[in-house]
Structure formats: C-alpha cells, structure tokens
Backbone as JSON Lines, residues from 0, in Angstrom:
{"i":0,"aa":"X","n":[4.67,0.69,12.5],"ca":[3.28,0.59,12.1],"c":[2.74,1.88,12.15]}
{"i":1,"aa":"X","n":[2.85,2.23,13.54],"ca":[2.16,3.45,14.0],"c":[2.7,4.77,13.45]}
{"i":2,"aa":"X","n":[3.75,4.79,12.96],"ca":[4.47,5.79,12.38],"c":[3.8,6.05,11.09]}
{"i":3,"aa":"X","n":[3.54,4.93,10.34],"ca":[3.04,4.78,8.94],"c":[1.66,5.57,8.9]}
{"i":4,"aa":"X","n":[0.83,5.04,9.93],"ca":[-0.6,5.41,10.19],"c":[-0.4,7.27,10.36]}
{"i":5,"aa":"X","n":[0.39,7.7,11.28],"ca":[0.49,9.12,11.52],"c":[0.94,9.71,10.11]}
{"i":6,"aa":"X","n":[2.12,9.15,9.41],"ca":[2.25,10.05,8.28],"c":[0.8,10.0,7.26]}
{"i":7,"aa":"X","n":[0.04,8.94,7.25],"ca":[-0.98,9.01,6.34],"c":[-2.14,10.02,6.59]}
{"i":8,"aa":"X","n":[-2.12,10.17,8.1],"ca":[-2.96,11.27,8.72],"c":[-2.6,12.37,8.47]}
{"i":9,"aa":"X","n":[-1.25,12.76,8.57],"ca":[-0.66,13.92,8.36],"c":[-0.79,14.43,6.88]}
{"i":10,"aa":"X","n":[-0.49,13.43,5.93],"ca":[-0.86,13.68,4.55],"c":[-2.24,14.23,4.08]}
{"i":11,"aa":"X","n":[-3.17,13.57,4.91],"ca":[-4.53,13.75,4.54],"c":[-5.11,15.08,4.98]}
{"i":12,"aa":"X","n":[-4.32,15.58,6.21],"ca":[-5.01,16.78,7.05],"c":[-5.2,17.77,6.12]}
{"i":13,"aa":"X","n":[-4.16,18.02,5.37],"ca":[-4.38,19.27,4.39],"c":[-5.35,19.24,3.51]}
{"i":14,"aa":"X","n":[-5.86,17.97,2.98],"ca":[-6.87,17.81,1.91],"c":[-8.31,18.1,2.48]}
{"i":15,"aa":"X","n":[-9.21,17.87,1.62],"ca":[-10.62,17.96,1.79],"c":[-10.81,16.54,2.46]}
{"i":16,"aa":"X","n":[-10.94,16.24,3.76],"ca":[-11.15,14.81,4.12],"c":[-12.61,14.35,3.77]}
{"i":17,"aa":"X","n":[-13.7,15.29,3.72],"ca":[-14.89,14.76,3.35],"c":[-15.06,13.95,1.85]}
{"i":18,"aa":"X","n":[-14.31,14.7,1.01],"ca":[-14.17,14.22,-0.43],"c":[-13.34,12.76,-0.19]}
{"i":19,"aa":"X","n":[-12.31,12.84,0.36],"ca":[-11.47,11.67,0.26],"c":[-12.34,10.37,1.12]}
{"i":20,"aa":"X","n":[-13.22,10.82,2.14],"ca":[-13.65,9.58,2.88],"c":[-14.84,9.27,1.96]}
{"i":21,"aa":"X","n":[-15.51,10.14,1.27],"ca":[-16.72,9.81,0.33],"c":[-15.99,8.66,-0.82]}
{"i":22,"aa":"X","n":[-14.75,8.9,-1.2],"ca":[-14.34,8.44,-2.57],"c":[-13.97,6.97,-1.91]}
{"i":23,"aa":"X","n":[-13.26,6.87,-0.74],"ca":[-13.08,5.69,-0.17],"c":[-14.36,4.75,0.07]}
{"i":24,"aa":"X","n":[-15.3,5.45,0.61],"ca":[-16.53,4.65,0.91],"c":[-17.07,4.09,-0.43]}
{"i":25,"aa":"X","n":[-17.25,5.04,-1.22],"ca":[-17.62,4.46,-2.76],"c":[-17.06,3.46,-3.32]}
{"i":26,"aa":"X","n":[-15.62,3.63,-3.67],"ca":[-15.02,2.48,-4.01],"c":[-15.22,0.98,-3.04]}
{"i":27,"aa":"X","n":[-15.2,1.16,-1.75],"ca":[-15.49,0.07,-0.83],"c":[-16.79,-0.39,-1.14]}
{"i":28,"aa":"X","n":[-17.79,0.45,-1.29],"ca":[-19.27,-0.1,-1.69],"c":[-19.3,-0.73,-2.94]}
{"i":29,"aa":"X","n":[-18.68,-0.27,-3.99],"ca":[-18.54,-0.83,-5.4],"c":[-17.92,-2.25,-5.19]}
{"i":30,"aa":"X","n":[-16.66,-2.41,-4.52],"ca":[-16.2,-3.61,-4.41],"c":[-17.13,-4.58,-3.58]}
{"i":31,"aa":"X","n":[-17.78,-4.26,-2.76],"ca":[-18.8,-5.16,-1.75],"c":[-19.76,-5.6,-2.95]}
{"i":32,"aa":"X","n":[-20.24,-4.96,-3.75],"ca":[-21.55,-5.04,-4.69],"c":[-20.65,-6.09,-5.7]}
{"i":33,"aa":"X","n":[-19.68,-5.68,-6.28],"ca":[-19.09,-6.66,-7.48],"c":[-18.68,-7.97,-6.77]}
{"i":34,"aa":"X","n":[-17.59,-7.95,-5.66],"ca":[-17.01,-9.13,-5.32],"c":[-17.52,-9.79,-4.17]}
{"i":35,"aa":"X","n":[-18.29,-9.25,-3.21],"ca":[-18.92,-9.78,-1.87],"c":[-17.84,-9.1,-1.03]}
{"i":36,"aa":"X","n":[-18.24,-9.63,0.43],"ca":[-17.47,-8.98,1.58],"c":[-16.2,-9.64,1.53]}
{"i":37,"aa":"X","n":[-15.95,-11.13,1.59],"ca":[-14.71,-11.66,1.93],"c":[-13.89,-11.46,0.85]}
{"i":38,"aa":"X","n":[-14.23,-11.44,-0.4],"ca":[-13.19,-10.93,-1.43],"c":[-12.8,-9.58,-1.34]}
{"i":39,"aa":"X","n":[-13.63,-8.83,-0.87],"ca":[-13.35,-7.51,-0.95],"c":[-12.35,-7.1,0.42]}
{"i":40,"aa":"X","n":[-12.56,-7.8,1.44],"ca":[-11.63,-7.97,2.63],"c":[-10.2,-8.52,2.2]}
{"i":41,"aa":"X","n":[-10.38,-9.59,1.44],"ca":[-8.98,-10.09,0.82],"c":[-8.21,-9.17,0.04]}
{"i":42,"aa":"X","n":[-8.88,-8.2,-0.86],"ca":[-8.18,-7.28,-1.67],"c":[-7.85,-6.18,-0.66]}
{"i":43,"aa":"X","n":[-8.47,-5.75,0.33],"ca":[-7.79,-4.64,1.06],"c":[-6.8,-5.15,1.89]}
{"i":44,"aa":"X","n":[-6.82,-6.18,2.45],"ca":[-5.65,-6.73,2.98],"c":[-4.43,-6.91,2.32]}
{"i":45,"aa":"X","n":[-4.7,-7.35,1.19],"ca":[-3.26,-7.7,0.18],"c":[-2.95,-6.24,-0.16]}
{"i":46,"aa":"X","n":[-3.72,-5.23,-0.35],"ca":[-3.45,-4.0,-1.01],"c":[-2.53,-3.22,0.4]}
{"i":47,"aa":"X","n":[-2.78,-3.3,1.55],"ca":[-2.29,-2.75,2.9],"c":[-1.1,-3.64,3.1]}
{"i":48,"aa":"X","n":[-0.86,-4.88,2.82],"ca":[0.29,-5.55,2.84],"c":[1.32,-5.09,1.79]}
{"i":49,"aa":"X","n":[0.82,-5.18,0.62],"ca":[1.66,-4.5,-0.32],"c":[2.24,-3.23,-0.23]}
{"i":50,"aa":"X","n":[1.43,-2.19,0.29],"ca":[1.79,-0.79,0.49],"c":[2.87,-0.91,1.67]}
{"i":51,"aa":"X","n":[2.69,-1.7,2.95],"ca":[3.62,-1.72,3.68],"c":[4.8,-2.24,3.34]}
{"i":52,"aa":"X","n":[4.92,-3.49,2.58],"ca":[6.15,-4.09,2.11],"c":[7.03,-3.09,1.13]}
{"i":53,"aa":"X","n":[6.07,-2.28,0.39],"ca":[6.77,-1.43,-0.64],"c":[7.42,-0.24,0.16]}
{"i":54,"aa":"X","n":[6.69,0.16,1.2],"ca":[7.18,1.49,1.78],"c":[8.37,0.95,2.71]}
{"i":55,"aa":"X","n":[8.31,-0.22,3.26],"ca":[9.68,-0.54,4.21],"c":[10.69,-1.08,3.38]}
{"i":56,"aa":"X","n":[10.45,-1.78,2.52],"ca":[11.42,-2.63,1.66],"c":[12.06,-1.7,0.65]}
{"i":57,"aa":"X","n":[11.38,-1.06,-0.15],"ca":[11.81,-0.51,-1.43],"c":[11.8,0.87,-1.17]}
{"i":58,"aa":"X","n":[11.97,1.54,0.13],"ca":[12.27,2.98,0.15],"c":[13.52,3.48,0.09]}
{"i":59,"aa":"X","n":[14.46,2.49,0.24],"ca":[16.05,2.57,-0.13],"c":[16.37,1.79,-1.38]}
{"i":60,"aa":"X","n":[17.1,2.57,-2.16],"ca":[17.46,2.03,-3.54],"c":[18.42,0.8,-3.28]}
{"i":61,"aa":"X","n":[19.21,0.9,-2.1],"ca":[20.39,-0.1,-1.86],"c":[19.72,-1.45,-1.21]}
{"i":62,"aa":"X","n":[18.54,-1.14,-0.82],"ca":[17.92,-2.26,-0.21],"c":[17.4,-3.39,-1.47]}
{"i":63,"aa":"X","n":[16.94,-2.48,-2.41],"ca":[16.43,-2.98,-3.5],"c":[17.59,-3.9,-4.17]}
{"i":64,"aa":"X","n":[18.65,-3.27,-4.48],"ca":[19.78,-3.92,-5.1],"c":[20.28,-5.12,-4.26]}
{"i":65,"aa":"X","n":[20.34,-5.17,-2.95],"ca":[20.71,-6.29,-2.12],"c":[19.6,-7.44,-2.12]}
{"i":66,"aa":"X","n":[18.37,-6.87,-2.2],"ca":[17.19,-7.92,-2.69],"c":[17.37,-8.67,-3.75]}
{"i":67,"aa":"X","n":[17.78,-7.83,-4.74],"ca":[17.81,-8.32,-6.21],"c":[18.95,-9.28,-6.33]}
{"i":68,"aa":"X","n":[20.06,-9.07,-5.58],"ca":[21.24,-9.78,-5.5],"c":[21.14,-10.98,-4.87]}
{"i":69,"aa":"X","n":[20.04,-11.05,-3.79],"ca":[19.79,-12.43,-3.25],"c":[19.17,-13.28,-4.04]}
{"i":70,"aa":"X","n":[18.11,-12.7,-4.95],"ca":[17.2,-13.6,-5.83],"c":[18.26,-13.73,-6.97]}
{"i":71,"aa":"X","n":[18.62,-12.97,-7.86],"ca":[19.43,-13.07,-8.99],"c":[20.91,-12.94,-9.04]}
{"i":72,"aa":"X","n":[21.64,-13.49,-9.74],"ca":[23.11,-13.33,-9.62],"c":[23.7,-12.06,-9.44]}
{"i":73,"aa":"X","n":[24.38,-11.7,-8.29],"ca":[25.04,-10.25,-8.32],"c":[25.48,-9.7,-9.32]}
{"i":74,"aa":"X","n":[25.12,-8.32,-9.43],"ca":[25.5,-7.49,-10.65],"c":[25.05,-7.56,-11.74]}
{"i":75,"aa":"X","n":[24.13,-8.69,-12.09],"ca":[23.71,-8.99,-13.33],"c":[22.91,-7.86,-14.05]}
{"i":76,"aa":"X","n":[21.85,-7.28,-13.01],"ca":[20.94,-6.26,-13.57],"c":[21.29,-4.91,-13.05]}
{"i":77,"aa":"X","n":[22.51,-4.49,-13.08],"ca":[22.92,-3.06,-12.67],"c":[23.23,-2.42,-13.88]}
C-alpha cells in the first residue's frame, strides 16, 4: 500500500499540484453538497478499494485469465 502512495505522489510531482488539489477539493465539495458526508465517504472508500483491486489484481493479464478461469469454465472466453 505504501508503494502505491509513493507512486501516486511521484506521478503528481511533475504536474501543477495547485490545480490538481483545487480540482480534487472542488469535486469533494460538490459530492458533499449533493450526497452528504457519509454517502460521499462511502463513494470515496469504494473508489479507493476499486483502484487498489484493479491495480493489484488486474495489472497482469495472466492473473486476469486465471481469475476468469476460476469463475467461468476454463478456456471458454479466450
């Protein structure tokens, strides 16, 4: 998890961090106004979980095929 955060900060280091921070704060404020605090927190948590699962599980095509073989009959969708 720590390496993921370091990668994100390294990626954002070259960009204009003020504009990125303002955009994130703006989206967060809009979500708070529209959905409320707890629904916004739920959306953020699910987004982070989805990103972590996607980055860890689906970063390798062989992992995706193995995962699909566990769910569906092997070799059916290749």
